[in-house]
C-alpha positions as CSV (number, residue, x, y, z in Angstrom):
1,M,107.2,70.1,143.7
2,K,104.2,72.1,144.6
3,K,102.0,73.1,141.7
4,S,101.7,76.8,141.1
5,S,100.4,79.3,138.6
6,I,103.3,80.9,136.8
7,A,103.3,83.8,134.4
8,V,104.2,82.5,130.9
9,S,107.8,83.4,130.1
10,V,110.5,81.1,128.9
11,L,113.7,81.6,130.9
12,A,115.8,79.0,129.2
13,I,116.0,76.9,126.1
14,S,115.0,73.3,126.8
15,S,115.3,70.2,128.8
16,G,117.3,67.5,127.1
17,V,116.5,68.1,123.5
18,G,120.0,68.5,122.2
19,V,120.1,72.3,122.5
20,S,122.1,73.7,125.5
21,A,120.7,76.3,127.8
22,A,122.5,79.1,129.7
23,A,122.7,79.3,133.5
24,Y,121.9,82.3,135.6
25,A,122.8,83.6,139.1
26,D,120.1,83.2,141.7
27,S,119.3,85.4,144.6
28,D,122.3,84.0,146.5
29,N,124.6,84.7,143.5
30,K,125.0,81.0,142.9
31,F,124.8,79.7,139.3
32,V,122.0,77.3,138.6
33,L,120.1,75.8,135.7
34,E,117.4,78.1,134.5
35,E,113.7,77.3,134.8
36,V,111.6,76.5,131.8
37,V,107.9,77.3,131.8
38,V,105.4,75.4,129.6
39,T,101.7,75.5,129.0
40,A,101.4,71.9,127.8
41,Q,98.6,71.1,130.2
42,K,96.6,74.3,129.4
43,R,98.1,76.2,132.4
44,A,101.5,77.8,133.0
45,E,103.8,75.6,135.1
46,S,107.4,74.7,135.5
47,L,108.6,72.0,133.1
48,Q,109.8,70.1,136.1
49,D,106.3,70.2,137.7
50,A,104.5,68.9,134.6
51,A,103.6,65.2,135.1
52,L,104.1,64.2,131.4
53,A,106.9,63.8,128.9
54,V,107.4,67.2,127.2
55,S,110.4,68.8,125.5
56,A,110.6,72.6,125.1
57,V,112.9,74.5,122.7
58,S,113.2,78.3,122.9
59,G,112.9,80.5,119.8
60,Q,116.7,81.3,120.1
61,G,117.4,77.6,120.2
62,L,115.4,77.0,117.1
63,E,117.2,79.8,115.3
64,D,120.6,78.5,116.3
65,A,119.6,75.0,115.0
66,G,118.6,76.5,111.7
67,V,114.9,75.5,111.9
68,T,113.1,77.2,109.1
69,D,110.4,74.7,108.3
70,V,108.6,71.9,110.0
71,T,110.9,69.1,108.6
72,S,113.9,70.7,110.4
73,L,112.2,70.3,113.8
74,G,112.9,66.6,114.0
75,S,116.7,67.3,114.1
76,I,116.4,68.8,117.6
77,V,113.8,66.5,119.3
78,P,115.1,63.0,119.2
79,S,111.8,61.2,119.6
80,L,110.2,63.1,116.7
81,Q,110.5,62.0,113.0
82,I,109.3,64.4,110.3
83,S,109.8,63.8,106.6
84,N,108.4,65.1,103.4
85,A,106.0,62.8,101.5
86,Y,105.4,65.1,98.5
87,G,104.7,68.8,97.9
88,P,103.7,70.5,101.1
89,S,102.6,67.2,102.8
90,N,104.8,66.0,105.7
91,N,104.7,62.9,107.8
92,F,104.9,63.2,111.6
93,Y,105.9,60.3,113.8
94,L,106.5,60.5,117.5
95,R,108.0,57.5,119.2
96,G,107.1,55.5,116.2
97,V,103.4,56.6,116.1
98,G,102.2,58.5,113.1
99,N,100.8,58.0,109.6
100,F,101.2,58.8,105.9
101,V,98.9,61.8,105.3
102,T,98.8,63.0,101.7
103,N,95.4,64.4,100.9
104,A,92.4,66.1,102.5
105,L,90.7,62.8,103.3
106,T,93.1,61.6,106.0
107,D,94.1,63.2,109.4
108,G,97.4,63.3,111.2
109,A,98.2,61.4,114.4
110,I,100.2,64.2,115.9
111,A,98.2,67.4,116.8
112,F,99.9,70.6,115.5
113,N,98.8,73.7,117.4
114,V,99.9,77.4,117.1
115,D,99.1,79.6,120.1
116,G,96.5,77.1,121.2
117,I,94.8,76.8,117.8
118,N,94.7,73.4,116.2
119,Y,95.8,73.3,112.5
120,A,93.6,70.5,111.1
121,R,95.7,70.0,107.9
122,P,99.4,68.9,108.1
123,T,100.0,71.0,105.0
124,S,99.2,74.1,107.1
125,A,102.2,73.5,109.4
126,Q,104.4,75.8,107.2
127,G,105.5,79.3,107.7
128,V,105.2,79.5,111.5
129,F,108.9,79.1,112.4
130,F,109.9,82.7,113.1
131,D,109.6,85.1,116.0
132,L,108.8,82.3,118.4
133,D,108.8,82.1,122.1
134,R,109.2,78.4,122.2
135,I,108.0,75.0,120.9
136,E,106.7,72.2,123.1
137,V,106.6,68.6,122.0
138,L,104.2,66.4,124.1
139,K,105.0,62.7,123.8
140,G,102.2,60.2,124.0
141,P,98.5,60.4,123.5
142,Q,96.8,63.6,124.5
143,G,93.2,62.4,124.2
144,T,91.7,64.5,127.1
145,L,93.2,68.0,126.8
146,Y,93.9,68.0,123.0
147,G,91.3,65.5,121.8
148,K,91.2,63.6,118.5
149,N,94.2,63.3,116.1
150,A,96.7,63.3,119.0
151,T,97.2,59.6,119.3
152,G,101.0,60.0,119.1
153,G,101.3,63.4,120.9
154,A,101.2,67.1,120.1
155,I,103.4,69.9,118.9
156,N,102.7,73.3,120.4
157,V,104.1,76.4,118.7
158,I,104.0,79.5,120.9
159,T,104.8,82.7,119.1
160,K,106.1,85.9,120.7
161,Q,103.2,88.2,121.7
162,A,102.9,92.0,122.1
163,E,104.1,93.5,125.4
164,L,102.6,96.5,127.2
165,G,104.6,99.7,127.6
166,E,107.6,98.6,125.5
167,L,109.0,100.0,122.3
168,S,111.4,97.4,121.1
169,G,112.4,95.2,118.1
170,Y,115.1,93.3,116.3
171,G,116.3,92.4,112.9
172,T,118.4,89.3,111.9
173,L,120.0,88.7,108.5
174,E,121.2,85.2,107.7
175,L,123.5,84.3,104.7
176,A,124.5,80.8,103.9
177,N,125.6,78.4,101.1
178,Y,123.1,77.4,98.4
179,N,122.6,81.1,98.0
180,A,120.4,81.2,101.1
181,K,119.2,84.5,102.4
182,K,116.8,85.0,105.3
183,L,115.7,88.3,106.8
184,T,113.6,88.3,110.0
185,G,112.4,91.2,112.0
186,A,109.9,92.4,114.6
187,I,108.8,95.6,116.3
188,N,106.7,96.0,119.5
189,V,104.9,99.3,119.7
190,P,102.8,100.6,122.7
191,V,99.4,101.8,121.3
192,T,98.0,103.1,124.6
193,E,98.9,102.5,128.2
194,D,96.9,99.4,128.2
195,S,97.5,98.1,124.6
196,A,100.3,97.1,122.4
197,L,101.0,95.9,118.8
198,R,103.7,93.5,117.6
199,V,104.5,93.0,113.9
200,A,106.9,90.3,112.8
201,A,107.9,89.3,109.3
202,Q,110.3,87.0,107.5
203,T,111.4,86.5,103.9
204,A,113.6,83.6,102.9
205,S,115.0,82.2,99.7
206,R,117.5,79.4,98.8
207,D,118.6,77.5,95.8
208,G,117.7,73.8,95.7
209,F,119.5,71.0,97.6
210,Y,119.2,68.7,94.5
211,S,121.1,68.8,91.3
212,D,118.0,69.9,89.4
213,D,117.5,72.8,91.8
214,R,114.5,71.2,93.5
215,G,114.3,71.5,97.3
216,D,114.5,75.2,97.0
217,L,112.9,77.9,99.2
218,D,111.0,81.0,98.4
219,T,108.7,82.2,101.3
220,D,107.3,85.3,102.8
221,A,105.5,85.5,106.1
222,I,104.0,88.2,108.4
223,R,102.4,88.0,111.8
224,I,100.5,90.7,113.7
225,S,99.6,90.4,117.4
226,Y,97.6,92.8,119.4
227,L,97.3,92.9,123.2
228,N,94.7,94.9,125.2
229,Q,94.4,94.9,129.0
230,L,90.7,95.8,128.9
231,S,90.5,95.9,132.7
232,D,92.2,94.5,135.8
233,T,90.6,91.2,135.1
234,V,90.0,91.0,131.3
235,T,92.8,90.6,128.7
236,L,92.3,90.4,125.0
237,K,94.9,89.0,122.5
238,V,94.4,89.0,118.7
239,N,96.7,87.3,116.2
240,A,96.7,87.4,112.5
241,D,99.1,85.8,110.1
242,Y,99.8,85.2,106.4
243,F,102.3,83.0,104.6
244,Q,103.1,82.6,100.9
245,E,105.2,79.7,99.5
246,G,106.6,79.7,96.0
247,G,109.5,78.1,94.2
248,N,109.7,74.6,92.8
249,G,109.0,72.8,96.0
250,P,110.6,69.7,97.6
251,G,112.9,67.4,95.6
252,A,113.7,63.7,95.5
253,T,116.1,61.2,94.0
254,Y,116.1,57.5,93.1
255,K,117.7,55.0,95.4
256,V,119.8,53.5,92.6
257,L,121.6,56.9,92.2
258,D,124.4,58.1,94.5
259,A,122.6,59.9,97.3
260,D,125.8,62.0,98.1
261,D,125.4,63.6,94.7
262,R,121.8,64.5,95.4
263,I,120.7,63.8,91.8
264,G,117.3,65.3,91.3
265,L,114.5,63.6,89.3
266,F,114.9,66.1,86.4
267,D,118.6,65.5,86.1
268,P,119.7,63.7,82.9
269,R,121.1,60.9,85.0
270,A,117.7,60.4,86.6
271,D,116.1,60.5,83.1
272,A,118.3,57.6,82.1
273,V,117.0,55.6,85.1
274,I,113.3,56.3,84.6
275,G,113.6,55.8,80.9
276,S,115.0,52.3,81.4
277,T,112.2,51.3,83.7
278,F,109.6,49.0,82.1
279,V,105.9,48.9,83.1
280,F,104.6,45.4,82.4
281,L,100.8,46.2,82.1
282,S,101.1,49.1,79.7
283,G,104.0,47.4,77.9
284,E,106.3,50.4,77.7
285,F,109.2,52.2,79.3
286,L,108.4,55.2,81.5
287,Q,109.0,58.6,80.0
288,P,111.3,61.2,81.6
289,L,109.5,63.6,83.9
290,P,108.5,66.9,82.4
291,A,109.9,69.9,84.3
292,D,106.6,71.7,84.6
293,D,106.3,71.6,88.4
294,Y,105.5,74.8,90.4
295,Y,104.5,76.0,93.9
296,D,102.0,78.7,94.8
297,N,100.5,78.0,98.2
298,N,99.0,80.5,100.6
299,F,98.1,80.2,104.2
300,G,96.5,82.6,106.7
301,G,94.2,83.1,109.6
302,I,93.0,85.2,112.5
303,S,92.4,84.1,116.1
304,A,91.6,85.8,119.5
305,Q,92.0,84.9,123.1
306,L,89.9,86.5,125.8
307,D,91.0,85.8,129.4
308,W,88.7,86.8,132.2
309,D,89.9,86.3,135.8
310,L,87.1,85.3,138.0
311,D,87.0,84.2,141.7
312,I,86.7,80.6,140.6
313,G,89.5,80.7,138.0
314,T,90.3,82.1,134.5
315,L,87.6,81.8,131.9
316,T,89.1,81.7,128.3
317,F,87.4,82.1,125.0
318,M,89.4,81.2,121.8
319,P,87.7,81.7,118.5
320,A,89.7,81.2,115.3
321,Y,89.4,81.1,111.5
322,R,92.0,79.7,109.1
323,K,92.2,79.3,105.3
324,S,94.7,77.5,103.1
325,E,94.9,77.7,99.3
326,L,97.1,75.1,97.7
327,D,98.1,75.3,94.1
328,F,101.0,73.1,93.0
329,R,102.4,70.5,90.7
330,T,105.1,68.2,92.0
331,Y,107.0,65.1,91.0
332,S,108.7,64.6,94.3
333,S,106.6,61.4,94.8
334,G,108.3,59.9,91.7
335,F,105.2,60.7,89.6
336,G,103.1,63.7,88.8
337,I,100.7,65.2,91.3
338,T,98.7,68.4,90.4
339,Q,96.6,69.7,93.3
340,R,94.4,72.7,93.8
341,E,92.7,72.8,97.2
342,T,91.0,75.2,99.5
343,D,90.8,74.4,103.2
344,E,88.7,76.4,105.7
345,Q,88.4,75.8,109.4
346,T,86.5,77.7,112.1
347,S,86.9,76.8,115.7
348,L,86.0,77.8,119.2
349,E,87.4,76.6,122.5
350,V,86.0,77.7,125.9
351,R,87.6,76.6,129.1
352,L,87.7,77.5,132.8
353,V,91.0,76.9,134.6
354,S,91.2,77.1,138.4
355,D,93.7,79.4,140.2
356,S,95.4,76.6,142.1
357,D,94.8,78.2,145.5
358,G,93.0,75.2,147.0
359,P,93.5,71.4,147.1
360,L,91.4,71.0,143.9
361,D,92.6,72.1,140.5
362,Y,90.3,71.8,137.6
363,I,90.1,72.5,133.9
364,V,86.6,72.4,132.3
365,G,86.1,73.1,128.6
366,A,84.2,72.7,125.4
367,F,85.5,72.7,121.8
368,Y,84.0,73.0,118.3
369,M,85.6,73.0,114.9
370,K,84.1,73.1,111.4
371,E,86.3,72.1,108.5
372,S,85.3,72.4,104.8
373,I,87.6,71.4,102.0
374,E,87.4,71.6,98.2
375,A,90.2,69.7,96.5
376,R,91.0,68.7,92.9
377,I,93.8,66.3,92.4
378,N,95.4,64.6,89.4
379,Y,97.7,61.7,90.0
380,N,99.7,60.8,86.9
381,Q,101.7,57.6,87.1
382,Q,102.0,57.3,83.3
383,G,100.5,53.8,83.3
384,W,97.6,55.0,85.4
385,A,96.0,58.4,86.1
386,S,93.2,59.7,88.3
387,F,91.3,63.0,88.2
388,A,89.6,63.3,91.5
389,N,87.3,65.9,93.3
390,F,87.1,65.7,97.1
391,Q,84.7,67.8,99.1
392,P,84.9,66.5,102.7
393,E,83.3,68.4,105.7
394,T,83.7,67.8,109.4
395,D,81.8,69.2,112.4
396,S,83.7,68.2,115.5
397,Y,82.3,68.7,119.0
398,A,84.0,67.9,122.3
399,A,83.6,68.5,126.0
400,F,86.3,67.8,128.6
401,V,87.1,68.0,132.3
402,R,90.3,67.5,134.2
403,L,90.6,67.3,138.0
404,T,93.6,67.2,140.2
405,Y,93.1,66.8,144.0
406,S,95.9,67.1,146.5
407,L,95.4,64.5,149.2
408,T,98.4,65.9,151.0
409,D,101.0,68.6,150.3
410,Q,103.0,65.9,148.4
411,F,100.5,63.5,146.9
412,R,97.9,64.2,144.2
413,L,95.4,62.3,142.1
414,T,94.4,63.3,138.6
415,G,91.5,62.2,136.5
416,A,90.3,63.5,133.1
417,V,87.6,62.6,130.6
418,R,86.7,63.9,127.1
419,Y,83.8,63.2,124.8
420,T,84.3,63.7,121.1
421,M,81.8,63.5,118.3
422,D,82.8,63.9,114.7
423,D,80.0,64.4,112.1
424,K,81.7,63.8,108.7
425,S,80.4,63.9,105.2
426,A,82.1,63.6,101.8
427,D,81.3,64.2,98.2
428,I,83.9,62.3,96.2
429,G,84.2,61.7,92.5
430,A,87.1,60.5,90.3
431,Y,87.8,59.5,86.7
432,N,90.4,56.8,86.4
433,T,92.3,55.5,83.4
434,L,94.5,52.4,83.2
435,L,96.7,51.9,80.2
436,I,96.9,48.3,78.9
437,C,98.9,46.7,76.2
438,P,96.9,43.6,74.9
439,S,99.8,42.2,72.9
440,I,102.2,41.9,75.8
441,L,99.5,40.3,77.9
442,G,99.2,37.7,75.2
443,G,102.9,37.2,74.9
444,G,103.3,39.5,71.9
445,P,105.5,42.6,71.4
446,A,105.4,45.6,73.7
447,C,103.6,48.8,73.0
448,I,106.7,50.9,73.6
449,D,105.9,53.9,71.4
450,G,102.9,55.1,73.3
451,E,102.4,58.7,74.6
452,M,102.3,60.0,78.1
453,L,99.2,61.7,79.7
454,E,99.7,65.3,80.5
455,S,99.5,66.4,84.2
456,S,96.3,68.4,84.4
457,L,93.3,68.9,86.6
458,T,91.1,68.6,83.5
459,V,90.0,65.2,82.3
460,P,91.4,64.6,78.8
461,D,88.8,64.7,76.0
462,A,89.8,61.2,74.9
463,L,88.5,59.8,78.2
464,V,85.0,61.5,78.4
465,D,82.2,62.0,75.9
466,T,80.5,65.3,75.2
467,D,78.4,65.0,78.4
468,G,81.4,64.4,80.6
469,N,80.7,60.7,81.0
470,P,83.6,58.3,80.9
471,I,84.3,56.3,77.7
472,P,84.9,52.7,78.9
473,V,87.6,51.8,76.3
474,V,89.3,54.2,73.9
475,P,92.3,53.9,71.6
476,Y,95.4,55.4,73.2
477,G,98.7,56.1,71.4
478,S,99.8,54.6,68.1
479,A,101.0,51.2,69.4
480,G,97.8,49.4,70.0
481,K,97.5,50.4,73.6
482,I,94.0,51.0,75.1
483,A,92.8,53.0,78.0
484,Q,90.3,51.4,80.3
485,T,88.4,54.2,82.0
486,S,85.9,54.4,84.8
487,F,84.1,57.0,86.9
488,N,83.4,56.6,90.6
489,A,81.3,59.1,92.6
490,F,79.5,58.9,95.9
491,E,78.2,61.1,98.7
492,T,78.3,59.7,102.2
493,T,78.0,60.8,105.9
494,K,79.1,59.1,109.1
495,K,79.3,59.9,112.7
496,F,82.2,58.9,115.0
497,E,82.0,59.1,118.8
498,K,84.6,58.3,121.5
499,V,85.2,58.9,125.2
500,T,88.9,59.2,126.1
501,Y,90.2,59.5,129.6
502,R,93.3,59.9,131.8
503,A,94.1,58.7,135.3
504,G,97.3,59.6,137.2
505,V,99.1,59.9,140.5
506,E,101.8,62.4,141.4
507,Y,104.1,62.3,144.4
508,D,106.6,65.0,145.4
509,V,109.5,63.0,146.9
510,N,110.9,66.4,148.0
511,A,110.9,69.9,146.8
512,D,113.1,69.0,143.8
513,S,111.9,65.5,142.8
514,L,108.6,64.3,141.3
515,L,107.3,60.8,140.7
516,Y,104.2,60.2,138.5
517,A,102.3,57.4,136.9
518,T,99.6,57.9,134.3
519,F,97.2,56.0,132.0
520,E,95.7,57.8,129.0
521,T,93.8,56.9,125.9
522,G,93.8,58.5,122.5
523,F,91.5,58.5,119.5
524,K,91.6,59.4,115.8
525,S,88.2,59.3,114.0
526,G,87.5,57.4,110.9
527,G,86.7,58.8,107.4
528,F,86.5,58.1,103.7
529,F,88.7,57.8,100.6
530,Q,88.1,57.5,96.9
531,S,87.7,53.8,95.9
532,I,85.6,51.5,93.7
533,D,85.7,49.1,96.6
534,D,85.0,49.8,100.3
535,P,85.5,53.6,100.6
536,S,85.6,54.1,104.4
537,F,87.7,53.4,107.4
538,E,87.1,53.3,111.2
539,P,88.7,55.1,114.1
540,E,92.0,54.1,115.6
541,T,92.7,54.1,119.4
542,I,95.8,53.9,121.6
543,E,96.3,53.2,125.3
544,A,99.4,54.5,127.1
545,Y,100.9,53.6,130.4
546,T,103.6,55.9,131.7
547,L,105.9,55.9,134.8
548,G,108.1,59.0,135.1
549,S,110.5,60.9,137.4
550,K,111.7,64.5,137.3
551,N,114.6,65.6,139.5
552,R,116.9,68.5,140.3
553,F,120.1,67.7,142.3
554,L,123.3,69.5,143.5
555,E,121.5,72.8,144.3
556,D,119.8,73.1,140.8
557,R,123.1,72.3,138.9
558,L,122.0,68.8,137.7
559,Q,118.6,67.9,136.2
560,L,117.6,64.2,135.5
561,N,114.3,63.3,134.0
562,M,113.2,59.7,133.2
563,E,110.1,58.1,131.7
564,A,109.2,54.5,130.9
565,F,106.2,54.0,128.6
566,H,104.1,51.2,127.1
567,W,101.6,52.0,124.3
568,S,99.1,49.7,122.7
569,Y,97.8,50.8,119.3
570,K,94.6,49.3,117.9
571,D,92.8,49.5,114.6
572,Q,95.8,51.4,113.3
573,Q,95.0,53.6,110.3
574,I,97.5,53.1,107.5
575,S,97.4,55.2,104.3
576,H,99.1,53.7,101.2
577,F,98.8,53.2,97.5
578,R,97.3,49.8,96.5
579,L,95.6,48.2,93.5
580,N,91.9,47.9,93.5
581,S,89.8,45.0,92.2
582,A,89.9,46.4,88.6
583,G,93.7,46.8,88.6
584,G,93.7,50.6,89.1
585,T,95.8,52.4,91.7
586,E,94.1,53.9,94.7
587,F,95.3,55.8,97.7
588,V,93.4,54.1,100.6
589,T,93.3,54.3,104.3
590,E,92.7,51.0,106.1
591,N,92.5,49.8,109.7
592,I,95.3,47.3,110.0
593,G,95.8,45.4,113.2
594,E,97.7,46.3,116.3
595,S,101.2,47.6,117.3
596,K,103.0,47.8,120.6
597,F,105.5,50.5,121.6
598,K,107.4,50.4,124.8
599,G,110.6,52.1,125.9
600,L,112.6,54.4,128.1
601,E,113.6,58.0,127.7
602,V,116.3,59.7,129.9
603,E,117.1,63.4,129.8
604,L,120.0,64.9,131.6
605,K,121.2,68.5,131.9
606,A,124.3,69.5,134.0
607,L,125.9,72.8,134.8
608,L,129.5,71.6,134.7
609,L,131.0,75.1,135.3
610,E,129.5,78.5,135.7
611,S,129.8,79.0,132.0
612,T,129.4,75.4,130.7
613,V,126.2,73.5,130.2
614,F,125.9,69.9,129.0
615,D,122.7,68.0,128.1
616,L,122.0,64.5,126.9
617,S,118.8,62.8,125.8
618,V,118.6,59.0,125.2
619,Q,115.5,57.1,124.0
620,Y,115.2,53.3,123.7
621,L,112.2,52.1,121.7
622,D,111.0,48.5,121.4
623,A,108.3,48.6,118.6
624,E,106.5,45.7,117.0
625,M,103.5,45.3,114.7
626,T,101.9,42.5,116.6
627,D,98.9,41.9,114.3
628,F,99.3,43.5,110.9
629,V,97.7,41.8,108.0
630,Y,96.1,43.4,104.9
631,Y,95.2,42.3,101.3
632,N,95.9,43.3,97.8
633,P,94.0,42.2,94.7
634,D,95.6,39.5,92.5
635,F,95.9,41.6,89.3
636,L,99.6,42.0,88.6
637,G,101.0,39.0,90.5
638,V,102.8,38.9,93.9
639,P,102.8,42.3,95.7
640,V,106.2,43.9,96.2
641,T,106.7,44.0,100.0
642,G,109.3,43.0,102.6
643,C,106.5,41.2,104.6
644,D,105.3,37.6,104.2
645,V,102.9,37.0,101.3
646,S,100.2,34.3,101.0
647,G,97.7,33.4,98.3
648,P,96.3,34.2,96.0
649,S,92.9,33.1,97.4
650,A,89.6,34.4,96.2
651,G,91.5,36.9,94.0
652,L,93.5,38.4,96.9
653,Y,97.0,38.1,98.2
654,G,97.5,38.3,102.0
655,I,100.3,40.5,103.3
656,D,101.4,39.8,106.8
657,C,103.8,42.2,108.5
658,S,103.2,40.9,112.0
659,G,106.3,40.7,114.1
660,R,108.0,43.4,112.0
661,R,109.3,46.8,113.2
662,P,107.1,49.7,112.2
663,V,108.3,52.5,109.9
664,Q,110.0,55.6,111.4
665,A,110.6,53.8,114.7
666,P,114.4,53.7,115.5
667,E,115.5,51.5,118.4
668,W,117.9,54.0,119.7
669,T,118.1,57.8,119.4
670,Y,120.1,60.2,121.4
671,S,121.3,63.8,121.2
672,A,124.0,65.5,123.2
673,G,125.0,69.2,123.4
674,I,127.5,71.3,125.1
675,E,127.7,75.1,125.3
676,H,130.6,77.0,126.8
677,A,130.6,80.8,127.3
678,I,133.8,82.9,127.4
679,S,133.6,86.4,128.9
680,L,135.3,89.2,126.9
681,G,134.9,91.8,129.6
682,D,133.2,95.0,128.6
683,L,133.0,93.8,125.0
684,G,130.5,91.0,125.6
685,E,130.5,87.2,125.5
686,L,131.6,84.5,123.1
687,S,129.8,81.2,123.2
688,L,130.7,77.9,121.6
689,S,128.1,75.2,121.0
690,L,128.3,71.7,119.6
691,R,125.5,69.2,119.4
692,T,125.2,65.8,117.8
693,R,122.3,63.4,117.2
694,Y,122.4,59.7,116.7
695,Q,119.7,57.5,115.2
696,S,119.7,53.7,114.7
697,E,118.4,52.2,111.5
698,I,114.8,52.6,110.5
699,Y,112.4,51.6,107.7
700,T,111.5,54.8,105.7
701,G,108.6,53.3,103.8
702,L,105.4,51.3,104.4
703,D,106.5,48.4,102.2
704,L,109.3,47.5,104.6
705,L,111.6,46.6,101.7
706,P,115.3,46.1,102.4
707,S,116.0,49.0,100.0
708,Q,113.8,51.2,102.3
709,R,116.0,50.7,105.3
710,E,118.1,53.7,106.4
711,N,121.3,52.8,108.3
712,S,122.2,54.3,111.6
713,Y,123.9,57.7,111.4
714,F,125.2,60.7,113.3
715,I,124.4,64.4,112.4
716,S,126.4,67.1,114.2
717,D,126.1,70.9,114.2
718,A,128.3,73.7,115.5
719,I,127.8,77.4,116.2
720,V,130.1,80.2,117.4
721,S,128.3,83.4,118.6
722,F,129.3,86.8,119.9
723,E,126.9,88.9,121.9
724,S,127.7,92.4,123.0
725,S,127.6,93.3,126.7
726,D,124.5,95.5,126.2
727,Y,122.7,92.6,124.3
728,R,122.1,94.8,121.3
729,Y,124.3,93.0,118.8
730,R,124.7,89.3,118.0
731,V,126.9,87.7,115.4
732,S,127.0,83.9,114.8
733,A,128.8,81.5,112.4
734,F,127.2,78.1,112.1
735,V,127.6,74.7,110.4
736,N,124.7,72.2,110.3
737,N,125.2,68.6,109.3
738,L,129.0,68.9,109.7
739,T,129.8,65.7,107.9
740,D,127.3,66.2,105.1
741,E,125.3,63.0,105.7
742,S,122.8,62.1,103.1
743,V,119.9,60.7,105.1
744,M,116.8,59.1,103.6
745,G,113.7,60.4,105.3
746,F,110.9,58.8,103.2
747,S,110.9,56.3,100.4
748,Q,108.2,54.8,98.1
749,P,108.3,52.4,95.1
750,H,106.8,53.7,92.0
751,P,103.2,52.3,92.0
752,R,103.5,51.1,88.4
753,A,107.1,49.9,88.5
754,S,108.1,48.7,92.0
755,S,111.8,48.4,91.0
756,L,112.0,52.2,90.9
757,L,112.3,53.5,94.5
758,K,112.2,57.3,95.0
759,T,113.6,58.8,98.2
760,N,113.5,62.1,99.9
761,L,116.7,63.2,101.6
762,G,117.3,65.3,104.6
763,N,119.2,68.6,104.4
764,P,122.9,68.5,103.3
765,R,125.6,70.4,105.1
766,T,124.8,74.1,105.4
767,F,127.0,76.9,106.7
768,G,126.7,80.6,107.0
769,V,126.5,83.6,109.3
770,R,123.8,85.5,111.1
771,V,123.9,89.1,112.2
772,G,121.3,90.5,114.5
773,M,120.5,93.8,116.2
774,N,118.1,94.5,119.1
775,F,116.7,97.9,120.0
């Protein structure tokens, strides 16, 4: 498979990700599997020529699968697990590698990029899933080309761009159950002979998936792209986008309730559960949650890409600016979280990519990003509350080079190195209050008639004096309860540096078969969190060995790709709630031990008939936390965990999860899809598509409790589509999650009452129709 530079255009849907692709007739009028072009390695190349594990899904494939938001993406890429933590915060895991990111002080382990621009905050990965060319999912650490925060891999979203000399457009209307409505459209307009403008927009709404109408959808998005061929050698692209998110936000339920009924947290049946849950320290039963949640989040940005074709390659400049404004209150975590946050990032990447004419291919580049965040957060767990201000800043610098040298026409060596330096600072302050019932601690009656703190970003007057200083102990409620309050504030700076590298060999067995072996390292820098104890954590690293093979057989009618991998994860960053040395709850990030991930992935695609395509993807994952020990203060007794507990010693309990399977790491996943087309002559074509996805059992929460285990399951989708012979009209009927499975995606015990386990469920069965028109 000779490497070549290919114009970026996706000819088919994907390779082995559970979404079938159509075939086409080649120059000899023989039907073959279509080629997929990706830019995963910063240059356009055939998917079959890319010496790494990458899955690509076309925009049409995403639409057929009903992907509207980021959590839906996991349904069509078997190795990818995405679940909602709370509000707009989502957890990304790829082949078991990821982390629990819920505030501005922690970073993700899976890089999320849109048109080559990295989105630093996981909350920003909303509102991009419309008018797409394709999505690429890169599996494994991408420490050299993508840099930090890609220890598990990367997700690349590639939007449709303006095209020269073409007046065209489309509109699609989707109607479905849960009163769902989605309208998407785009228009491409020639401005001059050498420039063009594309405008795409989407509006979507839906009732909630839970009985209390949470899990609803109310979004509006617009994207504008401009293309100018400034000269024969210089091309300019400019993209601007805006996304608004309203409604009530994600929902959740309690594990003790029937998941099939999707009973929301504000349902009277849920009120009965929470109202019967006793909190020992505060000596009272929890109060039902107030239905005062809301969503008002806004995201937007502008970026440019200037490509200059030189004799030595293509020089690319990519400046970008993004801003996110979060304003929401949610109880989808099982307790109240009110958050108001502004995120701003400015970035610039400059790179030179060779034209691949000689034996040496190279990519040389430099990267800079500045991220500034102002966040105010109130956690209200009834027995404990925090009013926190976070102002972290990051200046990130990187330089990278990647060389590929062809020793022969068939054998190539690849080497890459990247230097990253993160200069981080943080200004963090927080008021904390802990409600205590002295009588119950002394064996007396409980303080059951106390009141509940309101969810607010403003510290209650009862907890601060006229100067804003905390009052250490104040009366609280009418039942003899007291509130122990404290204030913690600090400013700090720290620098994190790392060199990551890659080495690989590639061998073309023949024109249609590639063998490759690689070793690559990944790095995620350290940072800070709000704590009265140690408030910092160190970087995590990963080392990955890969052996892969990509093949086409039977004159391009059968495609078989395989990859074996072994990953070693060190100083793993784990974010979780824990008690501090004073008994208060803190959300901390710790470096906890090591984990090993090894497995095998097989992807197959076959053109069974001229009009029938079948694909299958199977992944086996052997994952183990080999050295995983952390500590919790001895304040309320033995910690609630599914791991081994020792102590207490010196006021600490030891929690040992070594030998256990990590969260979100299924042993087996596979997806299969089949698509069959039926010609209707001059009328057009009818296509029938069925796909199914299997996942073995997983732990859905960091505590590894038996109640947090989700059993194995199948989820299947079906779609029937008609497309007119002139490709102007398309009508589809679809059903997603045919058997209406209620799958637990993320779970977490209530920090003040561990018997109360909240869970977030995947989407229920949805069905509807789509009508589209092209012009």
